[in-house]
OpenMM code with the backbone's topology and positions (N, CA, C; nanometers):
from openmm import Vec3, app, unit

residues = "MET ALA ARG LYS GLU SER PRO LEU PHE LEU ALA ARG ALA PRO TYR ARG ARG ARG ARG LEU ARG ASP ALA SER ARG LEU LEU PRO ILE LEU GLY ILE PHE PHE LEU LEU LEU PRO LEU LEU TRP THR GLU GLU SER ARG LEU SER LEU SER ALA GLY ASP VAL ILE TYR PHE PHE SER VAL TRP ILE PHE LEU ILE GLY ALA ALA ALA ALA PHE ALA PRO GLY LEU ARG SER GLY GLN GLY PRO THR GLY ASP GLU ASP".split()
positions = [
    Vec3(2.0024, 3.4107, 0.9306),
    Vec3(1.9034, 3.3098, 0.9469),
    Vec3(1.9534, 3.1792, 0.8862),
    Vec3(1.9425, 3.0744, 0.9602),
    Vec3(1.9891, 2.9450, 0.9124),
    Vec3(1.8869, 2.8850, 0.8165),
    Vec3(1.9381, 2.8321, 0.7117),
    Vec3(1.8522, 2.7695, 0.6124),
    Vec3(1.8236, 2.6256, 0.6523),
    Vec3(1.6980, 2.5864, 0.6397),
    Vec3(1.6598, 2.4503, 0.6745),
    Vec3(1.7189, 2.3546, 0.5714),
    Vec3(1.7992, 2.2624, 0.6190),
    Vec3(1.8640, 2.1691, 0.5286),
    Vec3(1.7721, 2.0504, 0.5009),
    Vec3(1.7637, 2.0156, 0.3744),
    Vec3(1.6837, 1.8986, 0.3388),
    Vec3(1.7712, 1.7741, 0.3536),
    Vec3(1.7100, 1.6618, 0.3786),
    Vec3(1.7896, 1.5400, 0.3952),
    Vec3(1.8605, 1.5033, 0.2643),
    Vec3(1.9749, 1.4406, 0.2792),
    Vec3(2.0541, 1.4032, 0.1634),
    Vec3(1.9862, 1.2924, 0.0826),
    Vec3(1.9245, 1.1995, 0.1507),
    Vec3(1.8581, 1.0879, 0.0850),
    Vec3(1.7089, 1.0914, 0.1150),
    Vec3(1.6314, 1.0400, 0.0215),
    Vec3(1.4869, 1.0300, 0.0417),
    Vec3(1.4557, 0.9073, 0.1259),
    Vec3(1.3402, 0.9094, 0.1854),
    Vec3(1.2930, 0.7900, 0.2550),
    Vec3(1.2662, 0.6810, 0.1513),
    Vec3(1.2585, 0.5597, 0.1963),
    Vec3(1.2469, 0.4462, 0.1051),
    Vec3(1.1171, 0.4483, 0.0241),
    Vec3(1.0049, 0.4785, 0.0864),
    Vec3(0.8763, 0.4739, 0.0153),
    Vec3(0.8668, 0.5792, -0.0958),
    Vec3(0.8998, 0.7063, -0.0706),
    Vec3(0.8937, 0.8038, -0.1810),
    Vec3(0.9946, 0.7738, -0.2916),
    Vec3(1.1113, 0.7207, -0.2545),
    Vec3(1.2109, 0.6861, -0.3550),
    Vec3(1.1582, 0.5765, -0.4479),
    Vec3(1.0997, 0.4722, -0.3895),
    Vec3(1.0453, 0.3639, -0.4707),
    Vec3(0.9287, 0.4124, -0.5560),
    Vec3(0.8460, 0.5017, -0.5018),
    Vec3(0.7330, 0.5543, -0.5782),
    Vec3(0.7829, 0.6371, -0.6972),
    Vec3(0.8901, 0.7135, -0.6773),
    Vec3(0.9450, 0.7913, -0.7881),
    Vec3(1.0054, 0.7020, -0.8958),
    Vec3(1.0751, 0.5966, -0.8544),
    Vec3(1.1330, 0.5044, -0.9531),
    Vec3(1.0226, 0.4290, -1.0276),
    Vec3(0.9152, 0.3956, -0.9586),
    Vec3(0.8014, 0.3299, -1.0228),
    Vec3(0.7349, 0.4244, -1.1221),
    Vec3(0.7261, 0.5503, -1.0864),
    Vec3(0.6706, 0.6509, -1.1780),
    Vec3(0.7607, 0.6659, -1.3009),
    Vec3(0.8918, 0.6639, -1.2801),
    Vec3(0.9842, 0.6706, -1.3936),
    Vec3(0.9685, 0.5498, -1.4851),
    Vec3(0.9548, 0.4318, -1.4266),
    Vec3(0.9370, 0.3102, -1.5063),
    Vec3(0.8057, 0.3151, -1.5831),
    Vec3(0.7018, 0.3699, -1.5220),
    Vec3(0.5733, 0.3773, -1.5922),
    Vec3(0.5787, 0.4789, -1.7058),
    Vec3(0.6636, 0.5800, -1.6944),
    Vec3(0.6797, 0.6752, -1.8045),
    Vec3(0.7567, 0.6145, -1.9208),
    Vec3(0.8436, 0.5195, -1.8932),
    Vec3(0.9191, 0.4536, -1.9996),
    Vec3(0.8408, 0.3417, -2.0673),
    Vec3(0.7333, 0.2976, -2.0074),
    Vec3(0.6561, 0.1864, -2.0610),
    Vec3(0.6016, 0.2131, -2.2019),
    Vec3(0.5455, 0.3296, -2.2340),
    Vec3(0.4997, 0.3517, -2.3722),
    Vec3(0.6141, 0.3528, -2.4734),
    Vec3(0.7298, 0.4045, -2.4339),
    Vec3(0.8447, 0.4066, -2.5244),
    Vec3(0.8927, 0.2648, -2.5512),
    Vec3(0.8969, 0.1832, -2.4457),
    Vec3(0.9341, 0.0431, -2.4608),
    Vec3(0.8335, -0.0303, -2.5488),
    Vec3(0.7056, 0.0007, -2.5316),
    Vec3(0.6015, -0.0620, -2.6126),
    Vec3(0.6139, -0.0261, -2.7593),
    Vec3(0.6381, 0.1003, -2.7884),
    Vec3(0.6551, 0.1422, -2.9282),
    Vec3(0.7755, 0.0726, -2.9901),
    Vec3(0.8841, 0.0627, -2.9137),
    Vec3(1.0030, -0.0048, -2.9643),
    Vec3(0.9732, -0.1499, -3.0001),
    Vec3(0.9085, -0.2224, -2.9076),
    Vec3(0.8807, -0.3636, -2.9334),
    Vec3(0.7752, -0.3845, -3.0417),
    Vec3(0.6827, -0.2914, -3.0575),
    Vec3(0.5826, -0.3055, -3.1630),
    Vec3(0.6400, -0.2731, -3.3008),
    Vec3(0.7405, -0.1856, -3.3060),
    Vec3(0.8018, -0.1508, -3.4339),
    Vec3(0.9224, -0.2382, -3.4671),
    Vec3(0.9682, -0.3180, -3.3732),
    Vec3(1.0846, -0.4024, -3.3938),
    Vec3(1.0692, -0.4997, -3.5110),
    Vec3(0.9535, -0.5604, -3.5348),
    Vec3(0.9420, -0.6518, -3.6499),
    Vec3(0.9660, -0.5847, -3.7847),
    Vec3(0.9511, -0.4529, -3.7921),
    Vec3(0.9779, -0.3842, -3.9187),
    Vec3(1.1249, -0.3909, -3.9566),
    Vec3(1.2125, -0.4085, -3.8591),
    Vec3(1.3555, -0.4142, -3.8871),
    Vec3(1.3972, -0.5471, -3.9483),
    Vec3(1.3281, -0.6555, -3.9161),
    Vec3(1.3719, -0.7847, -3.9666),
    Vec3(1.2822, -0.8429, -4.0751),
    Vec3(1.1846, -0.7660, -4.1214),
    Vec3(1.0985, -0.8170, -4.2288),
    Vec3(1.1606, -0.7859, -4.3654),
    Vec3(1.1245, -0.8665, -4.4617),
    Vec3(1.1702, -0.8441, -4.5987),
    Vec3(1.0849, -0.7347, -4.6618),
    Vec3(1.1451, -0.6579, -4.7519),
    Vec3(1.0711, -0.5492, -4.8163),
    Vec3(0.9612, -0.6013, -4.9078),
    Vec3(0.9810, -0.7190, -4.9682),
    Vec3(0.8832, -0.7710, -5.0622),
    Vec3(0.7613, -0.8325, -4.9924),
    Vec3(0.7726, -0.8613, -4.8620),
    Vec3(0.6633, -0.9266, -4.7898),
    Vec3(0.5712, -0.8209, -4.7308),
    Vec3(0.4479, -0.8177, -4.7773),
    Vec3(0.3532, -0.7193, -4.7284),
    Vec3(0.2424, -0.7816, -4.6445),
    Vec3(0.2306, -0.9126, -4.6441),
    Vec3(0.1234, -0.9764, -4.5687),
    Vec3(0.1696, -1.0098, -4.4267),
    Vec3(0.0731, -1.0268, -4.3386),
    Vec3(0.1027, -1.0650, -4.2011),
    Vec3(0.0935, -1.2158, -4.1865),
    Vec3(0.1897, -1.2720, -4.1170),
    Vec3(0.1833, -1.4149, -4.0893),
    Vec3(0.1236, -1.4361, -3.9504),
    Vec3(0.0965, -1.5596, -3.9165),
    Vec3(0.0414, -1.5906, -3.7843),
    Vec3(0.1424, -1.5555, -3.6753),
    Vec3(0.2706, -1.5720, -3.7038),
    Vec3(0.3740, -1.5366, -3.6060),
    Vec3(0.3756, -1.3873, -3.5750),
    Vec3(0.3527, -1.3043, -3.6767),
    Vec3(0.3475, -1.1598, -3.6552),
    Vec3(0.2297, -1.1205, -3.5669),
    Vec3(0.1176, -1.1823, -3.5905),
    Vec3(-0.0019, -1.1524, -3.5116),
    Vec3(0.0166, -1.1974, -3.3671),
    Vec3(0.0744, -1.3170, -3.3489),
    Vec3(0.1000, -1.3664, -3.2133),
    Vec3(0.1994, -1.2753, -3.1416),
    Vec3(0.3037, -1.2296, -3.2114),
    Vec3(0.4019, -1.1380, -3.1517),
    Vec3(0.3348, -1.0073, -3.1094),
    Vec3(0.2526, -0.9509, -3.1986),
    Vec3(0.1857, -0.8250, -3.1694),
    Vec3(0.0983, -0.8364, -3.0445),
    Vec3(0.0173, -0.9412, -3.0358),
    Vec3(-0.0712, -0.9565, -2.9212),
    Vec3(0.0058, -0.9944, -2.7944),
    Vec3(0.1177, -1.0629, -2.8084),
    Vec3(0.2006, -1.0931, -2.6916),
    Vec3(0.2593, -0.9655, -2.6316),
    Vec3(0.3089, -0.8770, -2.7166),
    Vec3(0.3618, -0.7494, -2.6685),
    Vec3(0.2494, -0.6675, -2.6056),
    Vec3(0.1337, -0.6684, -2.6676),
    Vec3(0.0193, -0.5935, -2.6170),
    Vec3(-0.0214, -0.6442, -2.4785),
    Vec3(-0.0290, -0.7753, -2.4621),
    Vec3(-0.0651, -0.8331, -2.3322),
    Vec3(0.0417, -0.8032, -2.2276),
    Vec3(0.1704, -0.8072, -2.2672),
    Vec3(0.2779, -0.7729, -2.1747),
    Vec3(0.2651, -0.6283, -2.1271),
    Vec3(0.2352, -0.5363, -2.2179),
    Vec3(0.2209, -0.3949, -2.1800),
    Vec3(0.1029, -0.3744, -2.0857),
    Vec3(-0.0072, -0.4435, -2.1102),
    Vec3(-0.1228, -0.4340, -2.0210),
    Vec3(-0.0878, -0.4892, -1.8838),
    Vec3(-0.0196, -0.6029, -1.8794),
    Vec3(0.0204, -0.6616, -1.7523),
    Vec3(0.1180, -0.5740, -1.6755),
    Vec3(0.2134, -0.5137, -1.7457),
    Vec3(0.3093, -0.4252, -1.6796),
    Vec3(0.2393, -0.3007, -1.6241),
    Vec3(0.1465, -0.2446, -1.7005),
    Vec3(0.0715, -0.1287, -1.6518),
    Vec3(-0.0141, -0.1656, -1.5308),
    Vec3(-0.0727, -0.2838, -1.5325),
    Vec3(-0.1527, -0.3294, -1.4178),
    Vec3(-0.0644, -0.3531, -1.2956),
    Vec3(0.0580, -0.3971, -1.3173),
    Vec3(0.1499, -0.4187, -1.2048),
    Vec3(0.1977, -0.2866, -1.1458),
    Vec3(0.2128, -0.1833, -1.2291),
    Vec3(0.2597, -0.0530, -1.1814),
    Vec3(0.1482, 0.0270, -1.1138),
    Vec3(0.0236, 0.0041, -1.1495),
    Vec3(-0.0881, 0.0872, -1.1048),
    Vec3(-0.1045, 0.0950, -0.9528),
    Vec3(-0.1002, -0.0141, -0.8777),
    Vec3(-0.1192, -0.0006, -0.7326),
    Vec3(-0.0121, 0.0836, -0.6642),
    Vec3(0.1098, 0.0764, -0.7095),
    Vec3(0.2169, 0.1556, -0.6507),
    Vec3(0.2066, 0.3023, -0.6833),
    Vec3(0.1476, 0.3355, -0.7960),
    Vec3(0.1331, 0.4756, -0.8349),
    Vec3(0.0137, 0.5410, -0.7666),
    Vec3(-0.0791, 0.4629, -0.7198),
    Vec3(-0.2008, 0.5142, -0.6593),
    Vec3(-0.1777, 0.5678, -0.5183),
    Vec3(-0.0698, 0.5305, -0.4506),
    Vec3(-0.0531, 0.5597, -0.3101),
    Vec3(0.0131, 0.6928, -0.2788),
    Vec3(0.0259, 0.7833, -0.3744),
    Vec3(0.0894, 0.9121, -0.3487),
    Vec3(-0.0033, 1.0092, -0.2789),
    Vec3(0.0545, 1.1089, -0.2137),
    Vec3(-0.0249, 1.2114, -0.1468),
    Vec3(-0.0258, 1.3351, -0.2332),
    Vec3(-0.1405, 1.3945, -0.2498),
    Vec3(-0.1542, 1.5166, -0.3271),
    Vec3(-0.1492, 1.4894, -0.4757),
    Vec3(-0.1584, 1.5971, -0.5567),
    Vec3(-0.1617, 1.5798, -0.7013),
    Vec3(-0.0302, 1.5316, -0.7601),
    Vec3(0.0846, 1.5621, -0.6967),
    Vec3(0.2115, 1.5209, -0.7527),
    Vec3(0.2638, 1.3950, -0.6891),
    Vec3(0.2133, 1.3574, -0.5733),
    Vec3(0.2577, 1.2373, -0.5067),
    Vec3(0.3870, 1.2545, -0.4298),
    Vec3(0.4378, 1.3773, -0.4187),
    Vec3(0.5638, 1.4010, -0.3483),
    Vec3(0.5377, 1.4197, -0.1996),
    Vec3(0.6299, 1.3716, -0.1209),
    Vec3(0.6218, 1.3883, 0.0236),
    Vec3(0.7438, 1.4643, 0.0718),
    Vec3(0.7317, 1.5286, 0.1853),
    Vec3(0.8467, 1.5982, 0.2439),
    Vec3(0.9358, 1.5036, 0.3176),
] * unit.nanometer
topology = app.Topology()
chain = topology.addChain("A")
for resn in residues:
    res = topology.addResidue(resn, chain)
    for name in ("N", "CA", "C"):
        topology.addAtom(name, app.Element.getBySymbol(name[0]), res)
């Protein structure tokens, strides 16, 4: 019996949806990195927050919200619970 061969390459739409899903999975890791990054360049004796630290924190937060909002429409268009197509 001949085995049904699957195509070597995916169609463009499922491929882009998978890459978008991968990018959305990396978004929390990227966010944690950028939120913890100021700890690397702060002085040990400084315990208070400056206005620049607060602006940086909220800028990263707004960027993460915007990136998640940009990824959401592309992730919504999958078929079935996993979003995979044949």
